[in-house]
C-alpha positions as CSV (number, residue, x, y, z in Angstrom):
1,X,169.2,-15.7,139.5
2,X,169.9,-13.0,137.0
3,X,170.4,-9.7,138.7
4,X,167.8,-7.0,137.8
5,X,169.2,-4.0,135.9
6,X,167.7,-0.6,135.4
7,X,168.7,2.0,133.0
8,X,168.8,5.7,134.0
9,X,165.3,6.1,132.4
10,X,164.0,3.1,134.3
11,X,165.0,4.6,137.7
12,X,163.2,7.8,136.8
13,X,160.1,5.9,135.8
14,X,160.1,3.8,139.0
15,X,160.5,7.0,141.1
16,X,157.5,8.6,139.4
17,X,155.4,5.4,139.9
18,X,156.2,5.3,143.6
19,X,155.5,9.0,144.1
20,X,152.1,8.7,142.4
21,X,151.2,5.6,144.5
22,X,151.9,7.3,147.8
23,X,150.3,10.6,146.8
24,X,147.1,8.8,145.9
25,X,146.9,7.4,149.4
26,X,147.2,10.8,151.1
27,X,144.0,12.5,152.3
28,X,143.1,15.8,153.9
29,X,142.0,15.3,157.5
30,X,138.8,16.8,158.7
31,X,140.2,17.2,162.2
32,X,138.5,14.1,163.7
33,X,141.9,12.2,164.1
34,X,143.8,9.7,161.9
35,X,141.9,6.8,163.3
36,X,138.5,8.5,163.6
37,X,135.4,7.6,161.6
38,X,135.9,10.5,159.2
39,X,139.6,10.6,159.4
40,X,140.1,10.2,155.6
41,X,137.3,12.5,154.5
42,X,138.4,15.2,152.1
43,X,137.4,18.9,152.6
44,X,134.2,19.7,150.7
45,X,134.1,22.5,148.2
46,X,132.1,25.4,149.7
47,X,128.9,26.4,147.7
48,X,129.1,29.5,145.6
49,X,127.7,32.7,147.2
50,X,124.0,33.5,146.5
51,X,122.8,37.1,146.2
52,X,119.8,37.5,148.5
53,X,118.0,40.0,146.2
54,X,118.0,37.9,143.0
55,X,118.7,34.4,144.4
56,X,121.3,33.9,141.7
57,X,125.0,33.2,142.1
58,X,126.7,36.5,143.1
59,X,128.2,38.4,146.0
60,X,126.2,40.6,148.4
61,X,128.0,43.8,147.3
62,X,126.9,47.3,148.3
63,X,123.5,48.2,146.8
64,X,123.4,50.7,143.9
65,X,120.0,52.1,142.9
66,X,119.8,53.9,139.6
67,X,116.9,55.9,138.1
68,X,116.6,55.0,134.4
69,X,114.5,56.6,131.7
70,X,111.8,54.3,130.3
71,X,110.5,56.3,127.3
72,X,110.8,55.3,123.7
73,X,113.7,57.7,123.2
74,X,115.7,56.0,126.0
75,X,115.3,52.4,124.8
76,X,117.2,50.1,124.6
77,X,118.5,50.9,128.0
78,X,122.2,50.3,128.9
79,X,123.3,47.8,131.6
80,X,119.7,46.8,132.5
81,X,120.6,43.1,131.9
82,X,122.8,43.0,135.0
83,X,120.3,44.5,137.5
84,X,119.2,42.1,140.3
85,X,115.8,43.9,140.7
86,X,113.9,46.3,138.5
87,X,110.9,48.4,139.6
88,X,108.5,50.1,137.1
89,X,107.2,53.3,138.6
90,X,104.6,55.7,137.3
91,X,105.7,59.3,136.8
92,X,104.0,62.5,135.3
93,X,101.6,62.0,132.5
94,X,101.1,58.3,133.4
95,X,104.5,57.4,131.8
96,X,106.9,55.0,133.5
97,X,110.4,55.2,134.8
98,X,112.7,52.4,136.2
99,X,114.5,52.1,139.5
100,X,117.2,49.4,138.9
101,X,118.9,47.7,141.9
102,X,122.4,46.4,141.4
103,X,124.5,44.3,143.9
104,X,125.8,41.0,142.5
105,X,127.2,42.6,139.3
106,X,128.0,46.2,138.3
107,X,128.0,46.7,134.5
108,X,130.6,49.1,133.0
109,X,127.8,51.6,132.1
110,X,124.2,52.2,133.1
111,X,121.7,54.5,131.5
112,X,120.1,56.7,130.4
113,X,120.0,58.1,133.9
114,X,117.1,60.4,134.7
115,X,115.8,62.4,137.7
116,X,114.5,61.2,141.1
117,X,110.9,61.2,142.4
118,X,109.4,61.5,145.8
119,X,108.2,57.8,145.6
120,X,111.9,56.6,145.5
121,X,112.5,57.7,149.1
122,X,110.0,55.2,150.5
123,X,110.7,52.4,148.0
124,X,114.5,52.4,148.5
125,X,114.5,52.7,152.3
126,X,113.8,48.9,152.7
127,X,117.2,48.1,151.1
128,X,119.1,50.0,153.8
129,X,121.2,53.1,153.1
130,X,122.0,52.5,149.4
131,X,124.0,54.5,146.9
132,X,121.4,56.5,144.8
133,X,122.3,57.5,141.3
134,X,120.1,60.0,139.4
135,X,120.4,62.9,137.0
136,X,118.8,65.5,139.3
137,X,115.6,66.6,141.1
138,X,113.4,69.6,141.4
139,X,114.4,72.2,144.0
140,X,111.8,71.3,146.6
141,X,112.7,67.6,146.5
142,X,116.5,68.1,147.0
143,X,116.4,68.5,150.8
144,X,114.1,65.5,151.1
145,X,116.6,63.4,149.2
146,X,119.5,64.7,151.4
147,X,117.5,63.7,154.5
148,X,116.4,60.3,153.2
149,X,117.8,56.9,154.2
150,X,120.2,56.8,151.2
151,X,123.5,58.4,149.9
152,X,123.0,61.1,147.4
153,X,125.4,60.4,144.5
154,X,123.4,62.2,141.9
155,X,124.8,64.0,138.9
156,X,124.3,67.5,140.4
157,X,126.8,66.6,143.0
158,X,129.2,64.2,141.3
159,X,129.3,65.7,137.8
160,X,131.5,64.6,135.0
161,X,133.7,62.5,137.3
162,X,130.9,59.9,137.5
163,X,128.4,60.8,134.7
164,X,129.0,61.4,130.9
165,X,127.0,62.1,127.8
166,X,126.5,59.5,125.1
167,X,127.1,61.2,121.8
168,X,125.1,58.6,119.9
169,X,121.9,59.6,121.8
170,X,120.0,62.9,122.2
171,X,119.6,64.8,125.4
172,X,118.1,64.4,127.9
173,X,118.1,60.7,127.1
174,X,121.9,60.3,127.0
175,X,123.3,60.6,130.5
176,X,125.4,57.5,131.3
177,X,126.6,56.4,134.7
178,X,130.1,54.9,135.4
179,X,129.5,52.7,138.5
180,X,133.2,52.1,139.2
181,X,133.8,55.9,139.3
182,X,130.7,56.3,141.5
183,X,132.0,53.8,144.1
184,X,135.5,55.4,144.0
185,X,133.8,58.7,144.9
186,X,131.7,57.0,147.6
187,X,134.9,55.5,149.1
188,X,136.7,58.8,149.2
189,X,133.7,60.3,151.1
190,X,133.7,57.3,153.5
191,X,130.1,56.3,152.7
192,X,129.1,53.1,154.5
193,X,126.8,51.8,151.8
194,X,124.4,49.0,152.7
195,X,125.2,45.6,151.3
196,X,122.5,43.3,149.8
197,X,120.4,41.6,152.3
198,X,117.1,39.7,152.3
199,X,114.2,42.2,152.4
200,X,111.2,39.9,152.6
201,X,111.2,37.4,149.8
202,X,112.9,34.0,149.4
203,X,113.4,31.6,146.5
204,X,112.5,28.1,145.5
205,X,113.3,26.0,142.4
206,X,109.7,25.1,141.5
207,X,106.2,25.9,142.6
208,X,102.8,24.2,142.4
209,X,100.9,27.3,143.5
210,X,98.7,29.3,141.2
211,X,97.4,28.6,137.7
212,X,99.1,28.2,134.3
213,X,99.1,31.3,132.2
214,X,100.3,32.3,128.8
215,X,100.7,36.1,129.2
216,X,99.6,39.2,131.1
217,X,99.1,42.9,130.3
218,X,99.9,45.6,132.8
219,X,98.7,49.2,132.2
220,X,99.4,52.7,133.4
221,X,97.7,55.8,132.1
222,X,100.4,56.4,129.6
223,X,102.3,53.1,129.3
224,X,101.7,49.4,128.6
225,X,103.8,46.3,129.4
226,X,103.1,42.7,128.4
227,X,104.9,39.6,129.6
228,X,104.9,36.2,127.8
229,X,106.0,32.9,129.3
230,X,108.9,31.3,127.4
231,X,109.9,27.7,128.0
232,X,113.0,28.2,125.9
233,X,114.2,31.2,128.0
234,X,112.8,29.7,131.3
235,X,111.3,33.1,132.1
236,X,109.1,35.9,131.1
237,X,109.8,37.8,127.9
238,X,108.8,41.5,128.2
239,X,107.3,43.8,125.7
240,X,106.7,47.5,126.1
241,X,104.0,49.0,123.9
242,X,104.4,46.1,121.5
243,X,108.2,46.2,121.3
244,X,110.5,43.6,122.8
245,X,112.3,44.9,125.9
246,X,116.0,44.4,125.1
247,X,119.2,45.5,126.6
248,X,121.5,47.8,124.6
249,X,123.8,44.7,124.2
250,X,121.0,43.2,122.0
251,X,120.0,40.6,124.5
252,X,116.3,40.3,125.4
253,X,115.4,41.0,129.0
254,X,114.0,37.9,130.7
255,X,112.4,38.1,134.1
256,X,112.6,34.9,136.2
257,X,109.9,36.4,138.4
258,X,107.5,39.2,137.4
259,X,105.6,40.7,140.3
260,X,102.5,42.9,139.7
261,X,102.1,44.8,143.0
262,X,98.8,46.7,143.1
263,X,99.5,49.9,145.1
264,X,97.9,53.3,145.8
265,X,98.9,56.0,143.3
266,X,97.8,59.5,144.3
267,X,98.9,63.1,143.5
268,X,101.9,64.4,145.5
269,X,102.7,68.1,146.2
270,X,105.6,67.9,143.7
271,X,105.5,68.4,139.9
272,X,107.8,68.7,136.9
273,X,108.9,71.8,135.1
274,X,106.1,71.4,132.5
275,X,103.4,71.6,135.1
276,X,102.7,67.9,135.4
277,X,101.8,66.6,138.9
278,X,104.2,64.0,140.2
279,X,102.4,60.8,141.4
280,X,103.0,59.4,144.9
281,X,103.4,55.6,144.6
282,X,102.8,54.2,148.1
283,X,104.7,50.9,148.9
284,X,104.0,50.8,152.6
285,X,100.9,49.0,153.7
286,X,99.3,46.0,151.9
287,X,97.4,45.2,148.8
288,X,96.8,42.6,146.1
289,X,99.7,41.0,144.3
290,X,100.2,38.7,141.3
291,X,103.4,36.8,141.2
292,X,104.3,35.3,137.8
293,X,106.9,32.5,137.7
294,X,107.4,29.1,136.0
295,X,104.5,29.9,133.6
296,X,102.1,30.3,136.5
297,X,100.3,33.2,138.2
298,X,100.0,33.2,142.0
299,X,97.5,35.6,143.5
300,X,97.9,36.9,147.1
301,X,98.8,39.9,149.2
302,X,101.9,42.0,149.6
303,X,102.6,43.6,153.0
304,X,105.1,46.1,154.3
305,X,104.9,47.5,157.9
306,X,107.0,50.6,157.6
307,X,109.7,52.3,155.6
308,X,112.6,50.3,157.0
309,X,110.8,47.0,156.8
310,X,111.0,44.7,153.7
311,X,108.0,43.5,151.7
312,X,106.5,40.0,152.1
313,X,104.2,38.1,149.7
314,X,101.7,35.5,150.8
315,X,98.8,33.6,149.2
316,X,95.2,34.0,150.2
317,X,95.7,31.1,152.6
318,X,98.7,32.8,154.2
319,X,101.5,30.7,152.5
320,X,104.7,32.4,151.6
321,X,105.1,33.0,147.8
322,X,108.6,32.2,146.9
323,X,110.3,33.7,143.9
324,X,112.3,32.0,141.1
325,X,116.0,32.9,141.2
326,X,117.1,35.4,138.5
327,X,116.2,38.9,137.6
328,X,113.2,40.1,139.5
329,X,110.8,42.7,138.1
330,X,108.2,44.6,140.0
331,X,105.4,46.5,138.3
332,X,104.0,49.1,140.8
333,X,100.5,49.8,139.3
334,X,97.1,50.9,140.5
335,X,95.1,48.2,138.6
336,X,95.2,44.5,138.3
337,X,96.7,42.8,135.3
338,X,94.8,41.3,132.4
339,X,95.8,37.7,132.3
340,X,95.6,35.3,129.4
341,X,95.1,31.6,130.4
342,X,95.6,28.5,128.2
343,X,92.4,27.4,126.4
344,X,90.3,24.9,128.4
345,X,90.6,21.3,127.2
346,X,87.5,20.0,125.3
347,X,84.8,18.4,127.4
348,X,84.7,14.6,127.5
349,X,81.9,13.0,125.5
350,X,78.6,12.3,127.3
351,X,77.9,8.8,128.5
352,X,76.7,6.6,125.6
353,X,78.2,8.8,122.9
354,X,81.4,8.1,121.0
355,X,83.8,10.9,120.7
356,X,83.1,13.0,117.6
357,X,79.7,11.3,117.0
358,X,76.6,13.5,116.3
359,X,73.8,13.2,118.8
360,X,70.8,11.1,117.7
361,X,68.0,13.0,116.1
362,X,64.9,13.5,118.1
363,X,61.6,12.2,116.9
């Protein structure tokens, strides 16, 4: 028999082949023993973290609440696309202002930042002791903010180390927040900012509750929003006074779930420097709710027991109304929305008549 000969290259190839063969047989043990039933099972990849406020992939980071101007001069807003939750609140003159909640992602900039209102204290308390960013507040409201269940990181305290002015915008619609600088200041002051947690709502992939709708209109005395279901975007496109609601990046804002929460809005003891009375938006108690998701509108009731409790949403039969994961919008408004439903299908032809045929003339 002729002896087998290997060149130097052949020995290298054989060595690589044997190494690959043996490495392919190796498995990571799950701790049940080499001869156990699951002894050769590999370690599963852990699922990605889910943010409890938006239901989308993201960490449960410390909660940042930012008051953002919502007037025509302030749009398009900066950094709104990354908010987990956005509230629309009524302010003086029936106009609206936003309270944007960030946790899973902090954009590089957020704005234009505007002043706080008395309604923010009650609304934000359910999230825990959050970092609150705002441009300022009237004198009588400042001690209320300092005693509220939040950390005051407003511009009056933090100044130019956290806030700046956008030279491309006019004052007062040009104050911009640097979230990274804000958290650096909070760390130096040893603030124990609350991390994102579930505050009453949960999420599901699909729902059969409610009715199919095309759009809805939400009105305040001095502002109007409309939402339109978009199959392409898999969410609700938002218009404000007939103009598309876009982020300053140019991307349209899409709400996976849009909640119209009908609340009590009354006059407070506060006002603005122009003599306007500040509304008090009450978010404790219960009232009607309209939850828009997956091209459907689900009617029910919202409920919140006290300031430190979260808000729950149930149908008229008491079933929980789950949200669709993504950016969640809340419209806090005193009146129900005007909803546009798809046109009803044509009625079937009567018995004995063919479809499209004219009825027989009477004699």
